[in-house]
VOFI-635013 format. One record per residue (C-alpha): chain; residue number from 0; residue in three letters; y, x, z. Coordinates in steps of 0.5 Angstrom, whole numbers. Last residue first. Layout:
<sites>
site chain: A, n: NUM, res: ALA, py: Y, px: X, pz: Z
...
</sites>
This chain:
<sites>
site chain: A, n: 63, res: UNK, py: 214, px: 225, pz: 259
site chain: A, n: 62, res: UNK, py: 209, px: 220, pz: 257
site chain: A, n: 61, res: UNK, py: 205, px: 222, pz: 252
site chain: A, n: 60, res: UNK, py: 204, px: 218, pz: 245
site chain: A, n: 59, res: UNK, py: 198, px: 213, pz: 245
site chain: A, n: 58, res: UNK, py: 202, px: 206, pz: 245
site chain: A, n: 57, res: UNK, py: 207, px: 209, pz: 240
site chain: A, n: 56, res: UNK, py: 202, px: 212, pz: 235
site chain: A, n: 55, res: UNK, py: 197, px: 206, pz: 235
site chain: A, n: 54, res: UNK, py: 203, px: 202, pz: 233
site chain: A, n: 53, res: UNK, py: 205, px: 206, pz: 228
site chain: A, n: 52, res: UNK, py: 198, px: 207, pz: 225
site chain: A, n: 51, res: UNK, py: 197, px: 199, pz: 225
site chain: A, n: 50, res: UNK, py: 204, px: 199, pz: 221
site chain: A, n: 49, res: UNK, py: 202, px: 203, pz: 216
site chain: A, n: 48, res: UNK, py: 195, px: 200, pz: 215
site chain: A, n: 47, res: UNK, py: 198, px: 193, pz: 215
site chain: A, n: 46, res: UNK, py: 203, px: 196, pz: 209
site chain: A, n: 45, res: UNK, py: 197, px: 199, pz: 206
site chain: A, n: 44, res: UNK, py: 193, px: 193, pz: 206
site chain: A, n: 43, res: UNK, py: 199, px: 189, pz: 203
site chain: A, n: 42, res: UNK, py: 200, px: 194, pz: 198
site chain: A, n: 41, res: UNK, py: 193, px: 194, pz: 196
site chain: A, n: 40, res: UNK, py: 193, px: 186, pz: 196
site chain: A, n: 39, res: UNK, py: 200, px: 186, pz: 192
site chain: A, n: 38, res: UNK, py: 196, px: 191, pz: 186
site chain: A, n: 37, res: UNK, py: 191, px: 186, pz: 186
site chain: A, n: 36, res: UNK, py: 195, px: 180, pz: 184
site chain: A, n: 35, res: UNK, py: 197, px: 181, pz: 177
site chain: A, n: 34, res: UNK, py: 203, px: 176, pz: 174
site chain: A, n: 33, res: UNK, py: 209, px: 180, pz: 176
site chain: A, n: 32, res: UNK, py: 207, px: 186, pz: 171
site chain: A, n: 31, res: UNK, py: 212, px: 192, pz: 171
site chain: A, n: 30, res: UNK, py: 218, px: 191, pz: 176
site chain: A, n: 29, res: UNK, py: 214, px: 187, pz: 181
site chain: A, n: 28, res: UNK, py: 208, px: 192, pz: 181
site chain: A, n: 27, res: UNK, py: 213, px: 198, pz: 182
site chain: A, n: 26, res: UNK, py: 216, px: 194, pz: 188
site chain: A, n: 25, res: UNK, py: 209, px: 193, pz: 191
site chain: A, n: 24, res: UNK, py: 206, px: 200, pz: 190
site chain: A, n: 23, res: UNK, py: 213, px: 203, pz: 193
site chain: A, n: 22, res: UNK, py: 212, px: 198, pz: 199
site chain: A, n: 21, res: UNK, py: 205, px: 200, pz: 200
site chain: A, n: 20, res: UNK, py: 206, px: 208, pz: 199
site chain: A, n: 19, res: UNK, py: 212, px: 208, pz: 204
site chain: A, n: 18, res: UNK, py: 208, px: 204, pz: 209
site chain: A, n: 17, res: UNK, py: 202, px: 209, pz: 208
site chain: A, n: 16, res: UNK, py: 207, px: 215, pz: 208
site chain: A, n: 15, res: UNK, py: 210, px: 212, pz: 215
site chain: A, n: 14, res: UNK, py: 203, px: 211, pz: 218
site chain: A, n: 13, res: UNK, py: 201, px: 218, pz: 216
site chain: A, n: 12, res: UNK, py: 207, px: 221, pz: 219
site chain: A, n: 11, res: UNK, py: 206, px: 217, pz: 226
site chain: A, n: 10, res: UNK, py: 199, px: 219, pz: 226
site chain: A, n: 9, res: UNK, py: 201, px: 226, pz: 225
site chain: A, n: 8, res: UNK, py: 206, px: 226, pz: 231
site chain: A, n: 7, res: UNK, py: 201, px: 222, pz: 235
site chain: A, n: 6, res: UNK, py: 196, px: 228, pz: 234
site chain: A, n: 5, res: UNK, py: 201, px: 233, pz: 235
site chain: A, n: 4, res: UNK, py: 203, px: 230, pz: 242
site chain: A, n: 3, res: UNK, py: 196, px: 230, pz: 244
site chain: A, n: 2, res: UNK, py: 194, px: 237, pz: 242
site chain: A, n: 1, res: UNK, py: 200, px: 240, pz: 246
site chain: A, n: 0, res: UNK, py: 206, px: 243, pz: 243
</sites>
């Protein structure tokens, strides 16, 4: 596995984890305290970061 493909794989995994963490924060916050806005802002940042990392991985993946 070449270094470029390994980098893309790592970025894709981190993006998936950020998306999952953002969605979990949002779901847990909705079920426990629907009045607070701060956790939803954190969840939004995590989801946006995850989407950005996934897009970066798609753009920079080596063409075969």
